[in-house]
NUPAVEX-375551 format. One record per residue (C-alpha): x, y, z. Coordinates in steps of 0.5 Angstrom, whole numbers, plus 2048, in hexadecimal, padded with zeros to 3 digits. Example, Ala and Ser with C-alpha at 12.3 -4.5 7.8 and 13.67 -1.06 7.14 Angstrom:
8197F781081B7FE80E
// end
This chain:
7F08907897EC88978A7F38857887F788978E7F18877937F48807957FB8827957F988879A7F588379E7FB87E79E8008837A17FB8857A67FA87E7A980287D7A98038847AD7FD8827B280187B7B380887E7B48058837B980287D7BD8088797BD80C87F7BF8088817C580887A7C780F8797C78108807CA80B87D7D080F8777D081587B7D18138807D680F87A7DA8138787E08178727DF81686C7E481C8687E68198617E581C85B7E78218577E281F8517DE82084D7D881F8507D181884F7CE81484E7C880E8517C580884E7C780A8497CB80F84D7D08148487D48108427D381583F7CE81A83F7D481683B7D98148357D481A8327D581882E7DB81182B7DD81282E7E38118367E38148377EA81B8347E881B8387E181A83E7E581F83C7EA82483B7E48228427E18238467E882A8437E982C8477E382784D7E382584E7EA8298537ED8278527F582384D7F281D8517EF81C8507E88178527E381384E7DE80D84E7D98098487D980684A7D28028517D480384F7DC8088547DF80B8507E58118507EA81484A7EC81784A7F481D8467F58208487FB81E84880382085080381B8517FD81684C80081685080781585780380F85480080C84F80580D85380B80F85B80A80A85C8048068568067FF85B80580285E7FE8038567FB7FC8537FF7F88527F97F984C7F57FA84B7EE7F58477EA7F68447E47F08427DF7F083B7E17F183C7E87EC8417E87E783C7E57E98377EA7E883B7F07E183E7EF7E48447EC7E98457F27E38457F67E78407FB7EB8428017F28407FD7F18447F77EC84A7FA7EE8517F97F18547FF7EB8588037E68578087E38518057E984D8057EB84F80C7E484D80F7E584680B7EC84580E7EA8478157E48428147E983C8127EF83E8177EA83E81D7E583981B7E78348167EF8348177F083581E7F58318227EF82E8267EB82C81F7F182981C7F28258237EB8238227EC81F81C7F281A81F7ED81481F7EC8158187F38158167F480F81B7EF80B8187F180D8107F880B8127F68058157F280380F7F980480B7FD80180F7F97FA80F7F87FB8088007FB8078017F680C7FD7F18078017F38018077F28058057EB8078047EA80080B7EC7FE8087F17F980B7F87F78057FE7F88048047F58068087FB80480F7F87FD80C7F67FC8097FE7FE8108017FA8147FC7F48107FE7F58108057F68188057F08198017EC8148067EE81880C7EC81F8087E681D8067E481B80D7E68218107E282580B7DC82180B7DC81D8117DC81680D7DE8128077DA8158027D78117FC7D98167F87E08167FA7E38137F47DF8177EF7E181D7F37E881C7F37E881A7EC7E58217EA7EA8247EF7F08217EC7EE8237E57ED82A7E77F482A7EA7F78277E47F582E7E07F98327E57FF8337E080283A7E08038397D87FC8397D57FA83D7D07F48407D47F98427DA7FE8457D67FA84A7D27F484B7D77F18517D37F184D7CD7EA84A7CB7ED8467C67F28437CB7EC8417CF7E983E7C97EF83A7C77F18387CE7EE8317D07F08327D87EB8377DA7E58337D77E782C7DA7E98307E17E28337E17DE82C7DF7E28297E57E082F7EA7D982E7E87D98277E97DD8287F07D882D7F27D28297F07D58237F47D68287FA7CF82A7FA7CC8237FA7D18228007CF8288047C78268037C981F8067CC82280B7C782780D7C282280D7C681D8127C78248177BF8258167BE81E8187C381E81E7C08258217B98228217BC81C8247BE82082A7C582282C7C681F8337CB81A8307D081F82F7D281C8287D38228247D88268297DB82C8267E28298267E08238227DC82681C7DF8268157E082C8117D982B80E7D682B8157D98318177D78358117D08328117CF8348197D283B8177CD83C8127C883A8167CA83F81C7CA8448177CF84981B7D58498177D884F8147D784D80D7D184880B7D284180B7CF83F8047CF8388017D483C7FC7D883E8017D88368047DA8347FD7DF8387FC7E38378037E282F8027E58307FC7EB8337FE7EC82E8047EB8287FF7F082B7FA7F582E7FE7F58298047F58228007FB8247FB8008277FF80082280580081C8008068207FC80A82080280981980580B8167FE81181B7FD8138198048138118038168127FC81C81680081C81180681D80B80182380F7FD82681080482780980882A80D80E82581280F81F80C80E82380881382480E81881C81081781A80881881E80881F81B80E82281480C82081580582281880782981380C82A80D80782981080182B80B7FB82D8057FF82A8017FB8247FE8028228018098237FC80F8247FD8168257FC81682C80381282C80781882B80881882480981F82480F81E82881381A82381981F82281C81C81C81681A81981482281981B82381681A81E81081382280F81682980F81C82680A81782380581382A80581A82D80481B8297FE8148287FB81082E7FD80982C7FC8078337F880E8357F580C83C7F380783D7F98018407F88028457F280184D7F57FF8537F180285A7F37FC85E7F58008657F48078677F180C8667F68148657F681785F7F881E85E7F981F8647F681B8627F08148657ED80F8607ED8098637E98018627EC7FE85B7EA8058587E98058507EA80A84E7F080C8477F08108457F681483F7F481483C7FB8178357F881D8397F581E83D7FC81E8368008238337FB8288397FB82F8377FD83083E80082B83D80582C83580683283180683282B80182B82E7FF82A8287FA82B8237FF82582080482882180B82382281082982381582A82A81382482C81782782981D82782E82382583481E81F83881F81D83881881683681681083681180C83C81480E84181081384581481984281181984480981E83F80781983A80981283B80680E83580480783880780983F80580984580A80584B80C7FD84D80B7FD8478058008428097FD83B8087F883B80E7F783380E7FF8328107FD82E8167F882A8137FD82880D8038278127FE8228167FC81E81080481D80F80681B81680281681880281281180A81381180B81081880680A81780980881081080881380E80581A80A7FF81680F7FE8108167FD80D8168008068197FD8008197FE7F98177F97F481C7F47F18217F77ED8207FE7EF8268027F28248097F682780D7F082280A7EC81C80D7F08198137EB81A8197EF81781E7E98118237EB80A8227E88088297E480382D7E78018327ED80282C7F28088297F18088217F280D81C7F080C81B7E880C8137E980980E7EE80D80C7F480D8047F48108017FA8107FA7FE80D7FB8058107F580A80C7F58108117F681680B7F881C8047F481A7FE7F981B7F97F781F7F27F581C7EC7F78207E87F381B7EB7EC81D7E87EC8247E17ED8217E37E781B7E57E28217DE7E48247DB7E381E7DE7DC81D7DD7DA8247D57DB8237D57D881C7D97D281F7D47D18247CE7D28207D17CD81B7D27C88207CB7C88237C87C781C7CD7C181A7CB7BE8217C37BF81F7C47BC8187C87B681B7C27B58217BC7B781E7BC7B78167BB7B18127C17AF80E7C17B18077C57AF8017C97B67FF7CE7B77FA7D57B57FB7DA7BB7FD7E07BD8007E17BD8077DF7C380B7E27C78117DE7CA8167DB7D18147DE7D280E7DC7CB80B7DF7CA8047E27D18037EA7CE8047E97CA7FE7E77CF7FA7EC7D57FB7F27D07FB7F17CE7F47F07D47F07EE7DB7F17E87D97EC7E27D57EF7E07D27E97E77CF7E87E77CC7EF7E07C97EF7E27C57E97E97C37EC7E47C07F27DF7BD7ED7E47B97EA7E67B67F17DF7B67F47DA7B57EE7D67B97E97D07BB7EE7D47BD7F47D27C07FB7D67C67FE7D57CB8047D77D28037D77D480A7D07D380C7CD7D38057CC7CC8037CD7CB7FB7CD7C67F67D27C67F07D07C37E97D57C17E47D27BC7DF7CD7BD7DA7C97B87DD7C87BB7E37C87C27E07C27BF7DB7BE7BD7E27BF7C37E57BE7C87DF7B97C47DB7B57BE7DF7B47C27E67B57C97E37AF7CB7E77B27C87EE7B97CC7ED7B67D37EA7B77D77EF7BE7DB7F07C37DB7F57C47E27F87CB7E37FC7CA7E98007CF7ED7FC7CA7EC7F57C47ED7F97C77F47FB7C87F57F37C27F27F07BD7F67F57BC7F07F97BB7EB7F47B57F07F17B87F07EA7B77EB7E47BE7E77E57BD7E67EC7B57E67EE7B27E07F17AF7DC7EC7A77DD7EC7A27E17E97A67E87E97AC7E57E67A87E27E17A57E87DF7AC7EC7DF7AF7E67DA7A97E77D67AA7EF7D67B17EE7D47B07E87CE7AA7EB7CB7AC7F37CC7B37F47CD7B77EE7CA7B37EC7C47B77EA7BE7B47F07BA7B67F57C07BD7F27C07BE7F37B87BB7FA7B97C17FC7BD7C67FA7B77C78027B57CA8037BD7CE7FD7BC7D17FF7B57D28067B77D68047BE7DA7FF7BA7DC8047B57DE8097BA7E28037BD7E58017B67E78097B57EB8097BC7EF8037BB7F08057B47F380C7B67F78087BB7FA8047B67FB8097B180180C7B38068087AF8088047B58057FE7B98018017BF7FF7FD7C57F87FE7C77F47FC7CD7EF7F87C97EB7F67D07EA7FD7D17E77FF7CA7E37F97CA7E07FA7D17DE8017CE7DB7FF7C87D67FA7CB7D57FF7D17D38057CC7CF8007C87CB7FD7CE7CA8047D17C78077CA7C38017CA7C08027D17BF8097D17BF80C7CA7C680F7C97CD8117CC7CB8137D37CF8187D77CF8147DD7D280E7D97D980E7DD7D680F7E47D18097E37D68047E07DB8067E57D58057EB7D37FE7E77DB7FC7E77DB7FD7EE7D57F97F07D77F37EC7DE7F37EE7DB7F17F57D77EB7F27DC7E67F57D97E07F87DE7E07FE7DC7E68027DB7E58097D37E88087D27E38037D57DD8067D17DE80D7CA7E280A7C77E18117CC7E48157CB7EB8177D27EC8197D57E98127D17EE80F7D47F48137DB7F18127DA7F080A7DB7F78067D97F48007D17F48017D27FB8037D67FD7FD7D27FA7F87CC7FD7FB7CF8047FB7D18037F37CA8007F27C68067F57CB80B7F17C98077EB7C28077ED7C280F7ED7C68107E77C080B7E37BB80F7E67BE8167E37BF8127DD7B78107DD7B58177DF7B981A7D97B68157D47AF8167D77B081E7D57B381C7CE7AD8177CD7A881C7CF7AB8227CB7AB81E7C47A481A7C57A081A7BF7A681B7BA7A68147B87AE8147B97AE80E7BE7AB8087BB7AA8017BF7B07FE7BB7B58047BC7B38057C47B98047C97B77FF7CF7B58057D37B18087CE7AD8017CE7AC8017D57AA8087D67A58077D07A28017D47A28057DA79E80A7D77998057D37988017DA7967FB7D879B7F67DA79A7F07DF79F7F47E479F7FB7E57A57FE7E17A78037E77AE8077E77B18027EC7B07FC7E77B28007E17B98017E57B97FA7E77B97F87E07BD7FD7DD7C27FB7E27C27F37E07C37F57D97C97F97DA7CC7F57DF7CB7EF7DB7CC7F17D47D27F57D57D67F07D97D57EA7D57D67EC7CE7DC7F07D07DF7E97D37DD7E57CD7E07EA7C87E77EB7CC7E87E37CD7E67E27C67EC7E77C37F07E47C97EF7DD7C67F07DF7BF7F77E37C07F97DC7C37F77D87BE7F97DB7B77F67D67B37EF7D77B57F17DF7B57F37DE7AD7ED7DA7AC7E87DF7AF7EB7E57AB7EB7E17A57E37E07A67E27E77A87E67EA7A27E37E679D7DC7E779F7DD7EF79F7E27EF79A7E37F77977DE7FA79D7E17FF7A17DC7FE7A67D87F97A87D17F97AB7CC7F37AE7C87F47A77CE7F17A47CD7E97A67D07E97AC7CC7E37AE7D07DF7A87D67DF7AB7D67D87AD7DD7D77B07DD7DE7B47D77DB7B77DB7D47B97E07D97BC7DB7DC7C07D87D67C27DF7D37C47E17D97C87DA7D87CC7DC7D17CD7E37D37D07E17D97D47DA7D97D67D87E07D87D57DE7DE7D97D77E07D47D57E57CE7D87E27C97DB7E67C87D77ED7C27D37EE7BE7D27F57BA7CB7F67B37CD7F77B17C67FA7B57C07FC7B67BB7F77BA7B67F37C07B77EE7C37B17EB7C17AD7F17C47B27F67C07B77FB7C07BE7FA7BD7C28007B87C87FF7BC7CE7FF7C37CB7FD7C67D07F87C87CC7F17CE7CF7ED7CE7CC7E67D57CC7E47D47CE7DD7DC7CF7DC7DE7C87DE7D97C57DA7DB7C97D47E27C77D57E17BF7D77E57BA7D37DF7B67D47DB7BA7CF7E07BE7CB7E67BB7C77ED7BF7C97E87C37CE7EE7C87CF7EF7CA7C87EC7D07C47E97CC7BE7E37CF7BB7E37CA7B67E07C57BB7D97C87BA7DA7C77B27D47C37B07D17C27B77CB7C47BA7CD7C77C07CB7CE7C27CB7D27C97C37D27C97C27CE7CF7C17C77CC7C87C47CC7CA7C47D37D17C37D27D17CA7CF7CD7CF7D37D07D67D37CA7D97D47C77D47D87C07D07D77B97CF7D97B47D57DC7BA7D97DF7BE7D97D87C17E07D67BC7E47D37C17E87D07C57E37CC7C37E67C57C57ED7C77CB7EA7CA7CD7E67C37CB7EC7BF7D07F17C37D67EB7C27D57E97BB7D57F07B77DB7F37BB7DF7ED7BA7DE7ED7B37E07F47B27E67F37B67E87ED7B27E67F17AC7EA7F77AD7F07F57B07F67F07B17F87EF7B87FF7EE7BB8027ED7C28067F37C580D7F27C38117ED7C880A7E97C98097E27C78027DF7C78037DB7CD8057E17D17FE7E37D17FA7E37D87F47DE7D77F27DE7DE7EB7E07E07EA7E67E57E67E47EB7DF7E57EC7D87E47E97DA7E57E27E07E17DF7E47E77DC7EB7E87DA7EF7E97E07F47EE7DC7F37F27D67F47F07CF7F97F47CC7FA7F37C47FC7F77BE7F77F97B97FA7F97B27F57FC7AD7F37F77A77ED7FB7A57EC8027A67E58047A97E28097A47E180F7A97E880F7AC7EA8167AE7F18187B07F081D7B57F68227B6
// end
């Protein structure tokens, strides 16, 4: 009996299973059959996806499928588990977008887009209902009304004028320009100003995050095609990247909102009698904050609603207008006849004007409007419009559309359908002549902005952001393709994604036809006149009242500009121009940089006199207006005036921060970061073929990471943001800005943009450093008492916080002082070490004999080691040290050292040096002088063999780090950040130039500015010779 029990259970189970299957089959057979639209054959799981992957542009693949399967151009497809219907005819589009608009008024929300759009909480993707209606009403009546769009015309005019001036400058230089980049910047600036009332300091950061978010909006991510699968969401990276970007966007917008609220509060407290904030001149944010304050809207205007609406304006307004302008210019350059006709219309309409405005009748340019219409027809900014979702089962064109079906209206395919357009693939604006076809949603063969309830609410704003820029580009410039390009060579492929722009940038050459007016020329002329009068009066005073002085010789000067014409005509590098002048006028030479009197030292004798014998008289720093903005008004160590405070700062750095023991304590940081670089380079070289790498970028990242970790104890999450601001600040340190040349002139400071940019960047760095300090203080407090952080492994910030807590330093360690010192260390330490490493590798690759000798020394010393460390006797690499010395000789990181200022009138080499004279010590010129060096222009490390010449300030023919009281305090740290990375690069890799390059092809020009870095990046091919021990291949 017991033996038969399992058999009985098996029979019973099979019977139950058969009964269930039969009941389901009967249920399916009796269930009413749906007449679904036709579609391509499907595969399990992926559905129709295999039909779509043949093209990078989904709208193109959908058109190809619809031509085969879409009877009445209504076709069903399955995107993974997403059931969808594709509409490809005006008749079906009219049925969905007008006749049954309410049934299809919901949006389909992919997983990725749901993340970006705050869970579909914005106006563009909110579900149809009362909240959406109120949001739509708020936008159409308050934000995007015709009056509001017109009120932004001054913003458009100012930004377009700025673009035209920039292009005119490029045209004068005969340069080809990246028109795609220029147009994107223009539209971004217009939209930012319309949204938040001004050019926000967060603009670049915000737009980068927005771009990253929009880059994730392809329909073919795993998470989008399998929205119900937790595994798919876990595997898909796009939603996570989109969420991170959206949170960053949200944070930035909240900062902007708070800033704008403070501005509005100050304005309201200052009275409203001036009528400045009229309703028609408000930005979008002003409107929303006013409505929030009034509190009488149907839905509460919370900060979240404001963020959501501003996000919609930014994302929709910038990308679509940019795309339309770029495609239009691309089509025009491919159609010379159309371009010529558009040129004639615009130039006849505005003949005789230097600048055109919207009040001049831009909206009356009939042919221009046809050109824009034709561009929108051929290149719909959103080819599939905003995808709809069926709210209830219904019939369209005789087919059943189940509830929750996703509906794509392929506006791109409809606009290119030869059934409705003659020569549909040709760019022919004349097709719109004398025809009442428009893009406002009533002509269903032409729907670039959609139709019905969910039609684009910002259409008027978008068109306004296209018409004036396009008219201005055609009015002021003729356009050519770069040499060697033909119209048919222009890449007309679409980029993938929800918003379809050009796949590649549009490169064109502007030729100025109508020069733009420059409103700053009058101010500049006035400034020159005023300065001329002041200069002449000073010269007369000197000639009649002051005793004759024996000043150093120098080149002849011009009124106002002084000696500047001698400097700018010889070389873009000031130290090279100064050497050329000194060869003619002497090693102690006087020049006038605008109103700044200066003396240039170009001999070791004069340098010794200034830096050693009379060091105290020249111990002050000269601070330009721009450097003053960067260096906290000269409050940091590098530029502080000589005195008691500076001495205490120098003592603090030399005895606490930059001691030999402290520098050694950072060796593990250097070893870890160099190991990371070596692994990355080995991975690049490990594919079997020679791969070129941008060594300049890799070296810069290495040194930046080392310095950040030495300063704050770890890889800060703020690293990229801080270094970006630092790079921006340092890029302003040219000596030839108007504000630097005329420091006493308020007008010059007003006209000069460099100090303002430098100040904005410094404030951004200051804020980031304060955040880092706060985080480090909390971390230090949490771990206090556990003995983890001994004095020898503290980072710079730990040392300063400890000294601040102890409180027994000669000067108080305030938070401001900590920020200043960290700024000095990061700014000075990163640039100089990076420059030395880059130039050294460039010289080695140009001198194979030296490279081979350095390779041999390093590999013999560390033979058989898979990884080297600083404990492996790096200091014993004699030839490597000579290589570094020779690199420092030929490429001083700071060619003119830190400029000094004479504190009292004195004599140097028999010449009178007046009080407050700026003194430049041209270390670069002395290091390349044939008087002191044989074959001075040749890279010969052997010149240091058996010679006691070092860079520590006692040999004045070789002072790359300066000498005397103001000598670089971070010299030991800088050299440590050069020696070990260089040894590792030479030990692990052989180096070659990319195919087709010879050593003499390497660009050895310096970049302009305070630091003497390379003008161009160094591109080399690493070949692994000694593989690092912990190399991991990541698949």
